[in-house]
C-alpha positions as CSV (number, residue, x, y, z in Angstrom):
1,V,5.1,2.2,-6.7
2,H,3.8,-1.4,-7.1
3,P,0.3,-2.8,-7.6
4,C,-2.0,-1.8,-4.8
5,G,-5.7,-1.1,-4.4
6,R,-7.0,0.4,-7.6
7,Y,-3.6,0.7,-9.2
8,R,-2.0,-2.0,-11.2
9,H,-0.8,-0.9,-14.7
10,N,-0.3,2.7,-13.6
11,T,2.5,1.8,-11.2
12,V,6.2,2.4,-11.4
13,V,7.1,-1.3,-11.7
14,F,4.6,-1.8,-14.5
15,I,5.7,1.3,-16.4
16,L,9.4,0.4,-16.1
17,A,8.8,-3.1,-17.2
18,K,6.5,-2.4,-20.1
19,E,7.7,0.9,-21.5
20,Y,11.4,0.6,-20.7
21,N,12.0,-3.2,-20.6
22,L,13.3,-2.9,-17.0
23,K,12.1,-6.2,-15.5
24,N,12.3,-8.1,-12.2
25,L,12.9,-5.0,-10.1
26,R,12.6,-5.5,-6.3
27,T,11.1,-2.8,-4.2
28,I,13.4,-1.3,-1.5
29,H,11.4,1.7,-0.3
30,R,8.6,3.9,-1.6
31,L,7.6,7.5,-2.1
32,D,4.2,9.1,-1.6
33,R,2.3,9.4,-4.9
34,L,2.8,13.2,-5.3
35,T,6.4,13.2,-4.0
36,S,9.2,13.6,-6.5
37,G,12.8,12.5,-6.0
38,L,14.9,9.3,-5.6
39,L,13.4,5.9,-5.7
40,L,15.6,2.8,-5.3
41,F,14.9,-0.7,-6.6
42,G,17.0,-3.8,-6.4
43,R,17.9,-5.8,-9.5
44,S,18.4,-8.9,-7.4
45,P,16.9,-10.2,-4.2
46,K,20.2,-10.1,-2.5
47,K,20.8,-6.4,-3.2
48,A,17.2,-5.5,-2.3
49,R,17.5,-7.4,1.1
50,Q,20.8,-5.6,1.8
51,M,19.6,-2.1,1.1
52,E,16.2,-2.7,2.8
53,H,18.1,-4.0,5.9
54,Q,20.1,-0.8,5.9
55,I,17.0,1.4,5.7
56,R,15.1,-0.6,8.4
57,N,18.1,-0.4,10.7
58,R,18.3,3.3,10.2
59,Q,21.7,3.2,8.6
60,V,20.5,5.3,5.7
61,Q,20.4,9.1,6.0
62,K,17.6,10.6,4.1
63,E,17.3,14.3,3.1
64,Y,14.2,15.9,1.6
65,I,13.5,19.4,0.4
66,C,10.1,21.0,0.7
67,R,8.4,24.4,0.4
68,V,6.1,25.3,3.3
69,E,3.6,28.1,4.1
70,G,4.9,31.0,6.0
71,E,8.3,31.9,7.5
72,F,9.7,28.8,9.1
73,P,11.7,29.4,12.3
74,D,15.5,29.7,12.2
75,G,17.9,27.0,13.5
76,V,17.4,23.3,13.6
77,I,13.9,22.3,14.7
78,E,13.3,18.8,15.9
79,C,9.8,17.3,16.0
80,K,9.4,14.0,18.0
81,E,5.7,13.8,18.1
82,P,4.3,10.2,17.7
83,I,2.2,9.5,14.6
84,E,-0.9,7.3,14.4
85,V,-2.6,6.0,11.3
86,V,-6.2,7.3,11.5
87,S,-7.4,5.3,8.6
88,Y,-5.6,2.6,6.6
89,K,-8.5,2.7,4.2
90,I,-7.9,6.2,2.9
91,G,-4.4,6.7,4.1
92,V,-4.5,9.5,6.6
93,C,-2.4,10.1,9.8
94,K,-2.2,12.5,12.7
95,V,0.0,13.2,15.7
96,S,-1.3,11.2,18.7
97,P,0.1,9.8,22.0
98,K,-1.1,6.4,20.7
99,G,1.1,6.6,17.6
100,K,4.5,5.2,16.9
101,E,7.6,7.1,17.9
102,C,9.3,9.1,15.2
103,T,11.7,12.0,14.8
104,T,12.2,14.6,12.0
105,T,14.6,17.5,12.0
106,F,14.0,20.6,10.0
107,Q,16.1,23.6,8.9
108,K,15.0,26.6,7.0
109,L,17.1,27.2,3.9
110,G,15.4,30.4,2.8
111,F,12.2,32.6,2.8
112,N,10.7,34.4,-0.2
113,G,8.3,36.6,1.7
114,S,5.4,34.1,1.7
115,S,6.8,30.6,1.8
116,S,10.0,28.9,3.1
117,V,12.3,26.2,1.6
118,V,13.0,23.7,4.3
119,L,15.5,20.8,4.6
120,C,13.9,17.8,6.2
121,K,15.8,14.8,7.7
122,P,13.5,12.0,8.8
123,L,15.3,9.8,11.4
124,T,12.4,7.3,11.2
125,G,10.2,6.4,8.3
126,R,6.6,6.6,9.4
127,M,3.7,7.0,7.0
128,H,3.5,10.7,5.8
129,Q,5.9,11.5,8.6
130,I,7.4,14.8,7.1
131,R,4.0,16.1,6.0
132,V,2.3,15.3,9.4
133,H,5.1,16.8,11.4
134,L,5.1,20.0,9.3
135,Q,1.3,20.2,9.8
136,Y,1.7,19.9,13.5
137,L,4.4,22.6,13.6
138,G,2.0,24.9,11.7
139,Y,4.0,25.1,8.5
140,P,2.4,22.6,6.1
141,V,3.7,21.9,2.6
142,V,2.3,24.7,0.4
143,N,0.3,22.5,-2.0
144,D,-0.3,19.4,0.2
145,P,-3.8,18.4,-0.8
146,L,-4.3,16.4,2.4
147,Y,-2.5,18.0,5.4
148,N,-2.8,21.6,4.3
149,H,-6.6,21.6,4.3
150,E,-9.3,23.0,6.6
151,V,-10.9,19.6,6.9
152,F,-8.5,19.3,9.9
153,G,-10.2,22.3,11.5
154,P,-9.6,26.1,11.5
155,A,-6.0,25.6,12.7
156,K,-5.5,22.9,10.0
157,G,-3.9,20.5,12.5
158,R,-1.4,22.9,14.0
159,G,-0.4,21.7,17.5
160,G,-2.6,18.7,17.1
161,D,-5.7,20.8,16.9
162,I,-8.1,19.2,14.5
163,G,-11.2,21.2,15.6
164,G,-12.4,18.6,18.1
165,K,-13.3,16.1,15.5
166,S,-13.3,12.4,16.2
167,D,-11.3,10.1,14.0
168,D,-14.5,8.8,12.4
169,Q,-15.7,12.3,11.6
170,L,-12.4,13.3,10.1
171,V,-12.4,10.3,7.8
172,K,-16.0,10.9,6.8
173,D,-15.3,14.6,6.0
174,L,-12.2,13.6,4.0
175,I,-14.3,11.1,1.9
176,N,-17.0,13.7,1.3
177,I,-14.4,16.3,0.1
178,H,-12.6,13.7,-2.1
179,N,-15.9,12.8,-3.7
180,A,-16.9,16.4,-4.3
181,E,-13.6,17.5,-5.7
182,N,-12.7,14.5,-7.8
183,W,-15.8,12.6,-8.9
184,L,-18.0,13.6,-11.8
185,G,-20.5,10.9,-11.0
186,I,-21.3,7.2,-11.5
187,D,-22.7,5.7,-14.6
188,G,-25.6,3.7,-13.2
189,D,-26.4,2.8,-9.7
190,S,-24.0,0.8,-7.5
191,D,-23.8,-0.2,-3.9
192,L,-20.1,-0.8,-4.3
193,S,-17.6,1.9,-3.2
194,M,-13.9,2.0,-2.6
195,F,-14.8,3.8,0.6
196,K,-17.4,1.4,1.9
197,P,-15.7,-1.1,4.2
198,M,-16.4,-4.7,3.3
199,K,-16.0,-7.8,5.5
200,N,-12.4,-8.0,6.8
201,D,-11.7,-4.9,4.8
202,L,-9.3,-3.3,7.3
203,D,-7.4,-6.6,7.6
204,D,-6.9,-6.8,3.9
205,V,-6.1,-3.1,3.3
206,K,-3.3,-3.1,5.9
207,G,-1.3,-5.3,3.6
208,Q,-2.1,-3.2,0.6
209,L,-1.7,0.4,1.7
210,L,1.5,2.2,0.8
211,S,3.1,4.2,3.6
212,D,6.6,4.7,4.7
213,D,6.9,2.8,7.9
214,D,10.4,1.4,8.0
215,S,9.7,-0.9,10.9
216,E,8.0,-3.4,8.7
217,S,9.3,-5.7,6.0
218,V,9.1,-4.9,2.3
219,S,8.2,-7.5,-0.3
220,R,11.0,-8.3,-2.7
221,E,8.7,-10.0,-5.2
222,A,9.9,-9.4,-8.7
223,S,8.3,-6.7,-10.8
224,P,5.7,-7.8,-13.4
225,C,6.1,-8.4,-17.1
226,S,9.1,-10.6,-16.6
227,E,10.1,-13.3,-19.0
228,S,8.9,-15.8,-16.5
229,P,5.8,-14.2,-15.0
230,R,5.5,-14.4,-11.3
231,P,2.6,-13.4,-9.1
232,V,2.7,-10.0,-7.5
233,S,2.1,-10.5,-3.8
234,L,0.0,-7.7,-2.4
235,G,-0.6,-9.1,1.0
236,S,3.1,-9.1,1.8
237,E,3.7,-5.6,0.6
238,S,4.0,-3.6,3.7
239,P,3.9,0.1,4.1
240,H,6.9,2.2,3.2
241,E,6.4,5.1,0.8
242,N,4.5,5.8,-2.4
243,L,5.3,7.1,-6.0
244,C,7.6,8.1,-8.7
245,S,7.9,7.9,-12.5
246,S,11.2,8.0,-14.4
247,M,14.3,5.9,-14.2
248,L,17.8,4.8,-15.1
249,L,19.6,1.6,-14.2
250,S,22.7,1.6,-11.9
251,G,22.8,5.4,-11.8
252,A,21.0,8.4,-10.4
253,M,18.8,10.8,-12.4
254,S,17.2,14.0,-11.4
255,A,14.5,16.1,-12.7
256,G,12.6,19.2,-11.5
257,S,9.1,18.4,-10.5
258,G,6.9,18.7,-13.5
259,T,9.5,20.5,-15.5
260,G,11.5,17.7,-17.3
261,V,14.8,19.3,-16.5
262,A,17.6,16.8,-16.6
263,G,20.2,16.7,-13.8
264,V,23.3,14.8,-12.6
265,G,23.2,11.9,-10.2
266,T,26.1,10.5,-8.2
267,N,26.7,7.1,-6.7
268,S,29.3,4.6,-5.5
269,S,29.4,0.9,-4.8
270,A,25.7,0.6,-4.2
271,G,25.1,1.0,-7.9
272,V,26.1,-2.7,-8.4
273,G,22.8,-4.5,-8.4
274,A,20.8,-1.4,-7.6
275,T,18.5,0.7,-9.7
276,V,17.9,4.3,-9.0
277,V,14.8,6.2,-10.1
278,S,14.4,10.0,-10.0
279,A,10.8,10.7,-9.9
280,V,9.0,13.6,-11.5
281,S,5.4,13.7,-10.2
282,G,3.0,13.5,-13.1
283,T,5.5,12.8,-15.8
284,N,6.9,9.7,-17.4
285,T,10.3,10.9,-18.8
286,I,13.6,9.1,-18.8
287,L,16.6,11.4,-18.5
288,T,20.3,11.2,-18.9
289,S,22.7,10.9,-16.0
290,R,26.3,10.3,-15.2
291,I,27.9,7.5,-13.1
292,Q,31.5,8.0,-11.9
293,S,32.3,10.2,-15.0
294,Q,30.8,7.6,-17.3
295,K,27.8,8.8,-19.4
296,V,24.8,6.6,-19.1
297,T,21.7,7.0,-21.4
298,V,18.5,5.1,-21.7
299,A,19.8,3.3,-24.7
300,T,22.9,1.9,-22.9
301,Q,20.6,0.5,-20.2
302,T,17.5,-0.7,-22.0
303,G,18.6,-1.2,-25.6
304,H,16.2,1.5,-26.9
305,E,16.1,5.3,-26.5
306,S,12.3,5.8,-26.6
307,P,9.7,4.2,-24.4
308,D,7.2,1.8,-25.8
309,L,4.0,3.9,-25.7
310,A,2.0,1.8,-28.1
311,F,-1.7,1.4,-27.0
312,N,-3.7,-1.5,-28.1
313,P,-7.5,-0.7,-27.8
314,D,-8.3,-4.4,-28.1
315,K,-6.9,-4.9,-24.6
316,M,-9.2,-2.3,-23.1
317,T,-12.1,-4.1,-21.3
318,S,-15.1,-3.0,-19.3
319,D,-17.3,-4.9,-16.9
320,K,-20.9,-3.7,-16.3
321,H,-20.7,-5.1,-12.8
322,C,-17.4,-3.3,-12.0
323,Y,-17.8,-0.2,-9.8
324,E,-14.5,1.3,-11.0
325,C,-15.6,1.0,-14.6
326,K,-18.7,3.1,-13.8
327,V,-17.0,5.9,-11.9
328,R,-16.1,9.0,-13.9
329,Y,-13.3,11.0,-12.3
330,R,-12.3,14.6,-13.0
331,D,-9.1,14.8,-15.1
332,P,-6.4,16.2,-12.8
333,K,-4.8,19.6,-13.6
334,P,-1.0,19.8,-13.9
335,Q,-0.7,21.3,-10.4
336,D,-2.7,18.4,-9.0
337,L,0.1,16.0,-9.9
338,V,2.9,17.9,-8.0
339,M,3.6,18.4,-4.4
340,Y,6.5,20.5,-3.1
341,L,8.2,17.7,-1.4
342,H,11.3,16.1,-3.0
343,A,13.4,13.2,-1.9
344,W,16.8,14.8,-2.5
345,K,19.6,12.5,-1.0
346,Y,19.9,9.0,0.3
347,K,23.2,7.9,1.8
348,G,24.1,4.6,3.3
349,P,27.2,2.6,4.2
350,G,29.6,3.1,1.2
351,W,27.0,4.6,-1.1
352,E,25.2,7.8,-1.8
353,Y,22.6,9.0,-4.3
354,E,21.2,12.5,-4.9
355,T,19.1,14.4,-7.5
356,E,19.3,17.9,-8.7
357,L,16.7,20.1,-6.9
358,P,13.4,21.0,-8.7
359,E,12.7,24.5,-9.8
360,W,10.4,25.3,-6.9
361,A,13.2,24.7,-4.4
362,R,14.9,28.0,-5.3
363,V,14.6,30.4,-2.4
364,D,13.3,33.3,-4.6
365,W,10.9,31.1,-6.6
366,R,7.2,32.0,-6.6
367,D,4.2,30.1,-7.8
368,T,1.2,32.3,-8.5
369,D,-1.1,29.2,-8.6
370,F,-0.7,28.7,-4.9
371,E,-0.1,32.1,-3.5
């Protein structure tokens, strides 16, 4: 969502500022990188503080839709297992008595014979809360690359069973799998590594990692590329949630994950001073929406219909001493950029936003890539 770790230009605030001329946006909450759905920004510090306060004080009702493996039980299922951050460095959590208290309710909306569409209502906002609770219940998100993986043991974390691994072993195994699946190698030799802890590394990374813990404050530093550039404070950016990628001012947009299907958003008084983004994982498309029966387009909000996608090769630099410049990553496949978890509705005092549901949320929908 904002500059963090290895990400700077490839962040929502940079994309919105550079390509859509939407500047000085203040972060209110975040989504995981692969999660689609609503993402709210404040256009003023006052609005950002107001809405952030509502989220932190649990005045905002959040609804997510996901598709999980197997036939989810009928009725309302409540999970109150505490969640602990196993590693801030790589961003992984697990259910643990030492974790922070949290509650999520789940309700099955339908079953297609192999997977279920489930409505999720997180009462708290811990890091990866929905995904970890679903893993614990034994119904992980179908294509969750982290919590639906045998690295958590044969049971894949069901009931807290991670195969008897220690936290250190779990982190080590996750790093090895990440390297094997995503790295093509390193140009030259280097002792540097994003996974090798440096001095005070954990202290530093706690301020940089993106999670969804609503018990901590969120930086309201203005987004970059403003007329009067301001420093982006990483240290004060506390965990909340992480990703998104398309937007419209003062309104709500929706789009099916990875499909580019436009939808209709609704809102009320919160639209004054607020910006709403509907994320499509792996895309960068602005769509049309409607606010209180008034049509809003990209042009009416930004002054131009198409994003500025101009690339200047002269600005591309490389440093022979930079580890990141030497690493060659595998290009992701389209299915690597989508996870079947969608932020559907956010409702607070006197305001409400929602997006249209993505294609995969249809009960009878099937995806041969994952079945």
